[in-house]
N, C-alpha and C positions, 0 to 999 in steps of 0.2 A: 289421520289417525281413525280406527274404526268407530271411533265414537267419545261424547264424551260424558262420562256417567262418573257418580259414588254412591258410597254406603251413606251419605250425610243428606239423610232428606228436606233439609233446611237449604244444601246449595243445588240440589232438585232444583225447587221452588222458585229460588233467588233466580236460576238461568232461564226456566220458564217464563216468568216473570218479565225478565229483561227482555225476552223476543217479544213475548203479548205486547211491552211498551213498544218493541223495535214497530209491531205490525199496528198498532194502534187500535187492537181488536174491539168492537163495539155491541152491544147486545138490544134488542129487543124482542118484549114479547106482544104477544097478538092475541086477543082473545075468541072464542067461537066465529064471533062474528066479525072476526078479521079486524077489531080495535085495538089500539095499542093501549096498553094495558101498563107497561114497563118502560122506562127513555133512561139509556146511560149518557152519561154522559160524554164520554167517547160519540155515543151516536150526534151529539148536539154538537161534539167538533166535525164531524164527518160531512155532517146534511145542511148545517145551521140554525135548525128548533130547537129553543129549546124545552124541557119537559112540558112545560104550561101550555105551549102551542101546539105540543104530539099530543100528551095523552087525550084519550078519550074520542082522539079522532080516527078514521076509517084507514089505516093506512093506503090502500088502492086510490084514493081520492086525494089526497096531502102528497105522496111520497110517487104515486108513480101518473105518469103523461097519458092523457089519454087515448092513445094511440095504443100503450103499453098494456092498458088493463084487464085487456081480456085474458093475456098471459100471467099476466101477474094472478087474476082470480083460479085461472087453472092451477098454477101452481101450488097453488094456498090450499085447494081444498085435495089437493094430491099429499101432501104433507098434513093436512088434519085427519086424512084415510091412517096414516101412519108411515107413510114411505120419508125418505130424507133427500132433499137435495142440495144439491152443491156445486154452484156455478158463480156467473157473473149475471147481475142484472142493473140498469141504467136505472137511475132512480131520480128524485127530480130534487134538487138542493133548493134550500129557501131562496137565493139569490134571484133562480129563477134558470139556471142553468143547469146540464146534467151529468150524473158523476156514475160511473161506473165503479159500480159496489159488487166484491166476491163476497158471496156468503154458503154460510153449510147451516141449514136451516133440521129443523127434527119435530115431534109432537113431544107433548107432556100433557101430562095428567094431573089433576089434582083429585084430595081426597073424595070427591066425590067422584071422579072420572070424566071430569067436565075438560076437554081438549084444549090446550095452549098452545100456541108454534112459537118456537124459540130461534131467532134468528143470532147469529155469528156473525159479525159485520167486516166487513175491513177497505179500503178502498185499494181498489183493483191493481192501481200501476203501484203503489206500494208495495204490496203482496209477489209481483213481478220481481220487483228489484231485490227485494229480499229472498226469491226462489233463487236469481242468477248469482247475487253473492254469496249465498249457500252453498250452492254448487258450483261457482269459482273454487271458493274457498276448500270444496269438497276435493275438485280436481287436483287443485296445489297440494295440499296435504300428503293423496294418497298416491299423486304421482310425481312430485318435485325428488328431485337426487339428493334434497338437503332431508337429514334427520329430524325430526320432531318429536318430542316429545314433552308431555306434560304431568307435574308432579302436584301434589295435593300441600298443604302448610306441614305434614309434619314428613315431608321430603318424600313420600312416595309415590310408584308411580303411578300413572292414572291411566293413561294412552299413551301408544307410539306409533308412527305410521310404519306403513311397508319400509323405506328407504335406512328408518334405523335399527327398524328388525335384521333389512343382511347388515348391517355393520356390526350391530350386536350379535350376533349370529346368534338369537337367542327369540322367540314368538312372545306376541304380545302377552296370549297367555300365561305366561310362566315368569313374567315383568308385575303384571297391575300388585298392586295393594302391597309391593315390597321395596326395598332402599335398595339405593347403587349399588353398595359395597356386595350386597347379599347373593348381586348376582352376574356383578364384572367388577370382581376381586384385584385383579391386576391392573385395573385404571388406578391412577393417583386420586383415590376414593373422599380421602380427608381435603384436598385441595376441592372436589368437586363440591361436594356439600359445603365447604365455608363460602363458597362460591353463592350456592344458591341461600343459604341463609342471608348474604350479605342482602341481596336482590328484595328477598321478604321482607327483610327490616327495613330498610331503606326504601324502597321504589325505584330505585334509578339500576336500569341496567346494565348490565356486564356483556362487552364486544369483544368477539374477537380472543378468546380466552384459550392459550395452548393446554393441551393436554398430551401425552406421550405414554401407552401403553398397548396393550393389547388384549383384544376381546375373544371371546368363544368362536367369532367369525375367522379368526387368522392368529395363528400362534407368534409371527414375528412379531415387534413392535410396531407402532404406526403414530400418526401424529395426526389429532384432531383439535378441529377448533369449535370452540362453544359461543353459544351466546345466548343471554338470560334475560328474560323482562316478568316481569309480576301481571297474574290476571286479578281484573276488581271485576264486581259488576256493575251493573248503573248508577248503585248505590256509594262505591267506592269501598263495599267488603271485600279484603283478599280472600280470593277463591284459592291460588296457588301459585304456582308459575310456569313457564313455557319453556323450554329449550331449542334451539337448533343446532343443528351438531352437523358438521363437514368435514369429509376426509381430506385433509392437508397435505398427505404422504407425499406426492408427485407432485405437488408443487412446493412442496421445503427440499424437496429434492430436484431441482430443478431449480431453486431461487439457490441452493447450496453451489450447482452448478456453475449457473451463473456467477454467483461470488466467486466461484474458485477458478473462472475463467479470469476476473478482472483483476484477483490476484498473481496470478500466474504472469498477467502483463505488465502489472504493477513491479513484479519481479524481474522483469524482464527490461522494463523501464531503466528501473534503477541498477541495473548491470551496468547499463551503457553509461550511468553517470558517473557510478561508483570503481570499473572495472578497468584498469589503463589509462589511469591519472598520471602517470611517469611513464619512462620506459625502464625502469629496470624491473628486474626481471623477479625479484625473488618479492618486489613490491606487489608486483603485478599478480603473483600464486596468492600472494595473502589476502589482496581485495576481491578473487574468484571463490576461496574461502568463506570469509565473514561474507557476503551475498549468498553462498549456500546454505549456509546456518544461520537463525535457523527456519529460515525459508520455503528450505527443504527438506531437509535434514539434522539430525541431532550433533551428529559428528562429521566433518568433512576434511580430507586430506589429498594434497595437491602434490604428486611428485613427476621429474620431469627427468629424460632422459640427460644421463651426466654427459654426453655426447654435447649437448644442447650448450648446457652450462656449464662447460670448461675448456669446449675448441669455440664455442658459435655453430657445430656445424649438426646435422642430422643422420645419424647412422641409424639404418631400419633392422629393426628386432627378426630376423628371419630364423625359418627352422625349428630345430628345439637346444638351440645356445640360450642362455638366461639374458639376462638384461640391465644392465645399471642405472639405477633414478636416483637420485639425488631430493631429497625431501625436501619441498622448497615452505612450506603451508601445511598447518594444522590448526582447524578453528572447531570449539564446541559449543554449546547451546545452551549446555546445565553443566555444571558439575560433574566430572566422572572420569572414573581411572580408563574410561577407555582411549584415553587421549593421550596416557601413556603408553599403549600396547601398538602404537602406530610409529611407524619410521621416526626418527628424530629430523628435527627440521637443520635442516646442515650438513646432514651426514650423508655418506654413498651408502646404500645396500643395494644388492644384487641378488636377484631371485628368479627362481628356477623358472624351467619353461611351464610346468605344473599351476606357476601361481597365474590366480584368471587376472593382476593387476598385466601380468609379460602376455598371456594371450590377450587384453583390450589392445595393448598397442601390437602386438603381431598383426593380430585381425581386424584392428582401425574397427571396432564395431562394440558399441554397448554390451555390456554384461551384467543382467539384471536378475538379480538372487531374492524373489520374495518372501521366501521366509529359510531362514538360514539354521544347517541344522550342524550338530559339530562334525560332521564329515565335510560340508561347504564351507564351516568356519576354519578345516586346517589347509583347502586353499585361496581364503583369505588373508589370517594371518602372516607374519613375518616367520614365526615360529609356533611350538608347543605353547610356551607360557601367554605367547601375544595372544594365541588362538581362547588358551582360558581367560584371560582378563577380559577378553570383549565380550565375549558368552557371560561372565558373574556381570557384566555392565549393561549387559541386556538386551545388547545388539540382538537386531531380531531380522532385518531386511539389509536389502548391499545391493549397491550399483555400481559399476565401473565406467567411467564414459572417456574416450581415448578423446588428447587435446590433439584436433586435426587443422590445422593451418597450411594453403595453399599446396594441399595435398602430399601434406607429411604429417606424421604423427609425431607429437614432442612430448609426450608425458601421459597421464592418468589426471583423470580428479574422481575419486573415491569418496563413496556417500553413505552412511549408515544410521537408524533408525533404534532409537533406543527408550525415550521418553514416548515418543509419537508412536501410539500402538498399530495404527493402521501402515498395512506393508506399501514399500515402493510399488507403482503401477505403470503402466504405459504411459501416462497422461505425466507421472513423475515425472518420466525416464525423457518424455519428450521435452519438457521445462530443463531439467539436467543437461542435454543437449544442445539446448538455445544454448545456454550459461557458458559450457564448455568450448561449444563454439567462436562464440562471442573471444571468449579470454583464451582462446587458444591463438588467435588473429594478433592479441595484446602482446603474450607473449613471444609469437613471432617475430612482431616489432623490436620487442624489448631486443631480442636474439641479435636479429641483424645490427641495431641501433648500437648494442653493445658492441658487437664483432666491427661494426666501424667506428667505436669513440676507440676501443682499445688501437684500433691502426693508427686513429688522428692524437691521442695519447703519445702512442711511440714518438710518432716523427714530431709533437709539439718538444716533448720532453730531450729528444738529437742535436734539436737547433739552441735549445738552451744552454749557456754553460753551465757543467757540470759544477765545477766550482768558480765563482769570481773570481778573477785577480785583485791581488793584495796589494796595490799601490802602495810605494811608500809615504808614511805618516799620513794614512788612510786605512781605517777598518772597515770593512764592509762584508756585510750579512744580506743575504736573498734568499725568497721566497717561491716557486710557483704551488699555487694549488689548484688543480683542475673540477670544476666543478661537478656536481654530485647527476646530475643528465648530462648535459650540452659540453663538447670540449669545444673552449673558444681559439681565440688567438691570440691571448696575452703572450709578453716576453718581456725580456729586461736583459741588461748585457750593460757590460767595465770595458771602456775600451783604453788601454793607454795610449797619451799622447804624444806623450817626452818628458823629459825633468819637472818633477812638480806638477805635470800635469794630466789629467783622468778624465774622459769622457765618460757619461755616466747618460743611459737612454731607457725609458719608460713604457710601452707602448700597447694598446688592446686594436686589433682588425677586428671588424664589424663581423659577426655571421658564425657560426659554429661549423664543426666539422672536419674532416680531413682539409676542406677547402680553403679554411681559414687558417687552417696549421702551414699549409702549404706557402700562403700569399704571408703568412706571417716568415716564414723561412724567408722568403724573399727581400722583404721589406730589411728584415734584421742583417740580411748577407750584405743589403748596400749601404744599410747606416755603420757598418764595420769599413765597407770599403770607403767610403764619403769621409768617414773620420779620418782616414789616414791622409788627408788631404789638409788637414790641420783647420778646416774651414769655421767660422765663427756659427754657432746655432741656430740662427736667423736665417741663413744660406745653405748650412746642409737642411735644415728642413725644407727649405725651397726644392730644391732638388730630389729631395723623398716626396715630396707632393708630387713631380711632375712622373718619376715614376710610378708612384702607385697611378696616376691618371690613364701608365700605359696598359695597367694591370687587368682593365675592363671595371665594373661597377665595383670598386675597392674604395671601401671607406675605412678612417683609421687612425683614432687617436693619438700622440705620441709628445712624450716632452724631452729635450736634451739638455743637459746640463754639460758644462767644462768647468772643471774644479781646480783654480791656480792657486796652489796653495804656495810657491811662491808672490804672490801678489796676494792672500790671503782672503781671495774672492772666489765668487762662484757666478756664472754669467748661466740666464738660461731663457731658452725659447719653446713654447706650445704648441702644438696644432692641437684646438680643441681639447686637450686634455685639463683633467683636474688638478689644480693647483698641489706643488711639493710643502710640504711642511718642513719650518725651518725651528729647529730647538736648540738655544744660545746657551753656553756651558753653565750661565745661571739658573737654566730652568725656564727662561722666557720660550713659549711655541707660538708663532704664528704659521697662516697660510702666506707661501711668498702669491707674491700680487706682480704672474708673469701675464704678459699681454695673450691672450687663449686663444687668439688665431681662429683658424678656420681646421676641420679634420685635415686629414692626407685626401689626397683624389680629389678632394671638392676643384680647387686650381684655381690661379689667378688672384689668390691675395696672396698682399708681404705678411713678414712673421715678423713680431717685434719682441726684443730682448730685455732683460731686468739684470741687474749684477748687483748680489749683495755680499753681504762680508763675511765670509768664511773662518770663524778665528778659530783657534786652540783649543778643544770641548765641545764644538758646534757638531751637530744632527741634523743632514738632512734625511730626508723621507719620501720616496719615491713611487706611487704605489700605482693599480687599475683601479676602477671604480666597483670591482668586484666585493673589497675590502668594507665599502662602506654604506654601498646600497642593498637593500633589502627590502620588501614589499609592503611590510608595516609602519615603516618611519621612513621620514622625508629623510635626502641625501645631506642636509645641512645637521639633521643630527648623527648621524655616521660621523660629519666630518668634525662635528664640535667633541664626540668620543673618542676618535682615534686623537687630534689633537692635546685631550685631557691625556691620553696613556699615555703618549709620548715622552709628557711631562718628567714621567713616575723614573723614564727608562735612563736617567745620568748613571747612576752605578750599578747598571745591571749590564750583561754583557747582550753584544746583538745579539747572539743568535739566539739567547734565551727569551729578550728582550721580540726577535721575530715573532717565537713561538706561542710568544704574550698575547700578541695584538692577534693573532689568526685566530688562539682560542677565543678571542673575548671577542670578536668581529666578526669573522666569519665561518664557525665550529663545520658546520654544513652547509658550503657557501650554494647557490642558485647560477650563481656569474662564476669564470674562472677568477683568479685572483696573483697577479705578481704585485711583490716588495722589495724592495732597493732600499735599506738603510743605510749610512755611510755619514758617519763619525770621524774626524778631525783629532787624528792624538794630539795629546797636550805636549808641549817641547819638553825635550829635556832638560 
C-alpha cells in the first residue's frame, strides 16, 4: 500500500498512539542548568529511576558515565542554543549497566523566555526492530504479487498496493473513499461486501473465497481468491478490514486440466471394465455407446459394416461406392429427439460416399467438425428430415471415429454434443479414439467368435438327430438349445435296440466351440455303433471311456439308459452325469439314484448300473447341467425346481412340456442345454 491514512482524526490518533506504545517512547525535560524537571513513567521503565530519584538531579551526573559526560555537556549546550539533535547516546541504568538510547531533542522556551530541553527517548534496539519490521512490511506490501487492500468500517477503500492496482486496472487515487461496486461493477459485489460485513461483525477471518468476474484490467473473466481479516487497534477497537487477493485463473485452469486428465483416465479404465464383457456383437456395441455417453458426448451411435454383421467378414469401402452399415447401438445422455434421427438400431442403412460416416471408414481416420452448421449437417444426417431434427435438438459439434481392429475398419462411432456447450476438441477426439480402439478389438473378437460359433453350431446341429425316433410304446421329445455365448458339446440320441427295447443317451463334452462339437460327434457315433452290439449300459460306457481316452485331453459326462417295455424296466448307467428324474403315473417324482461313476476319459474305473420299474404312464427325463445350473443358485435348487415342474406334466404333451421346462429354467442359457423326455404310453 502507499500509506495508511483516513479522514477520521480519532483513527489517526489511535494509530499513532499504537505506534508510540510499540516504541515505548519516553520523555524528559531539563532546565537551563541541566537539571531534570519532568520525568515520564516510560523513562522510569527505560532507565529504572523513579521520578523521586530523578527529579532535580543533574542529568549528566545521574545518567551519564564519567567518560561520556564531556560529550553529553557539549550536546546539551548545542541544543540549549536552539539546535536539534537526533541520535543514539549511552545512558546509565539504575542497575549499573548502560542502555543505548535513541534521542530526538529540541529546545523549549517558557513564558519568560527561559530555555528548557525536551528529550524524546526510546530503547535503540526497539527502534531498530520496529524500523526493520516497517521496512519489511513496506517491501512485502509494495513488491508482493498478492493484491492487498484496506477498507474502513463503511466498506470504503482506504488504500491498495501496486499488485492490486494492476489487477484492478484502476489507480489507488481512483479507489480511495469509494466502494467496490462503484469502481469494479463486473465483480460479484454483493458477495464481496457480504463477506466484508461478516468479518467486521464476527472478527473471524474468511480465507480463499472465490470470485469470478472481470476488472478494468481484463475484459475476460478471471478467478480471484480473496482472504479477509479484521483490523483492530491495541485497545481492540475495530478500524476496518484488510483483504488479500490472488489471481488464481491459471491455477484453476491447471487444476481443471488435471481433473480433466484424471476423468479421461477414469473413462478409459471404465471402458476396460464395461466394454467387451461378452462375445456378443450387439451387446459390445451397446457397451461402447453407454461408456461414451455422457462422459464424452450427449449422443452416441455405433454403426458396423453389414459384411461384419451378416457374414463375419470385413469388406473394405473403396472409391466412390456407397457403404452398407447396420446400426447396432444408440445412446443418449439426456431426453432428446436427436436419438430418433440416428439410424434405427438393427436396420440396414446405405450411405453415400459424400456422407461423413462413409468417408470415415474409407479413410480409416477420425473426422471432427467442431462447429456444425446446416451445410455440415447435410453430410452428417442420413436425410433432410434427420438433419432438421438434429439441428432442432441442438447438435452443435460432431466427431466420427473409425472402429479399427487388426488393420481392418469394422464401422464407426459417431458422437454428438447438444447439452454440453463446449465443442469437441483434439483432446476429446483422442479420448474417443482410445474408446473406439478398445471397442473395435472387442467387436472384432465378437465377429471372429460369431463366425466360429456359427461353424460350431452348424456342426453341432448336423450331428444331432433332427427328429428323435419314436419307438413303439414310447413318446419322446428332445430339445437342444445352444448357449448365448459359447456353443458346447451337449448331445442326445434315441437308439432302437430291438423289439420293445430302446437306448437313450444324453452327454456333455467339456469345452466349447468347434473342437467340443467335433468330439461330441465322435462320441455320439461311437455310442451308436456300440449300441448295435446290444451291450449292457455299464459295459457300453466302459468302451466309450476307452474311446474318449484316445481322443486326447477329452472329458465328457454321459448317462445311458435301456428301456425294456417287455419287462417294464429301465436299466441306467452314468459317467459322472446328473441323475435322471423318474415321474410315475401317479405324479410322484424322484431323482434316480444311479451310481455316478467318473467322467469319460478318466479311465480305470468301473461303471455301476441301476434298474428301475418303468410302468405305463411313467416319464423319464434325461438332461445336461445347462438346464439346472446358473450363477445365482446352487445346483440343488435347479434340480428341485426341475423335479417340481415335471410333476405337473402328466396331462401335457411332451413337446409343450419341453418348451415349458426350457422357458422356466433356461430362457437365456449360459451353457448348452440338451433335454430328452420319454413317456411310456398307457396300455390300450
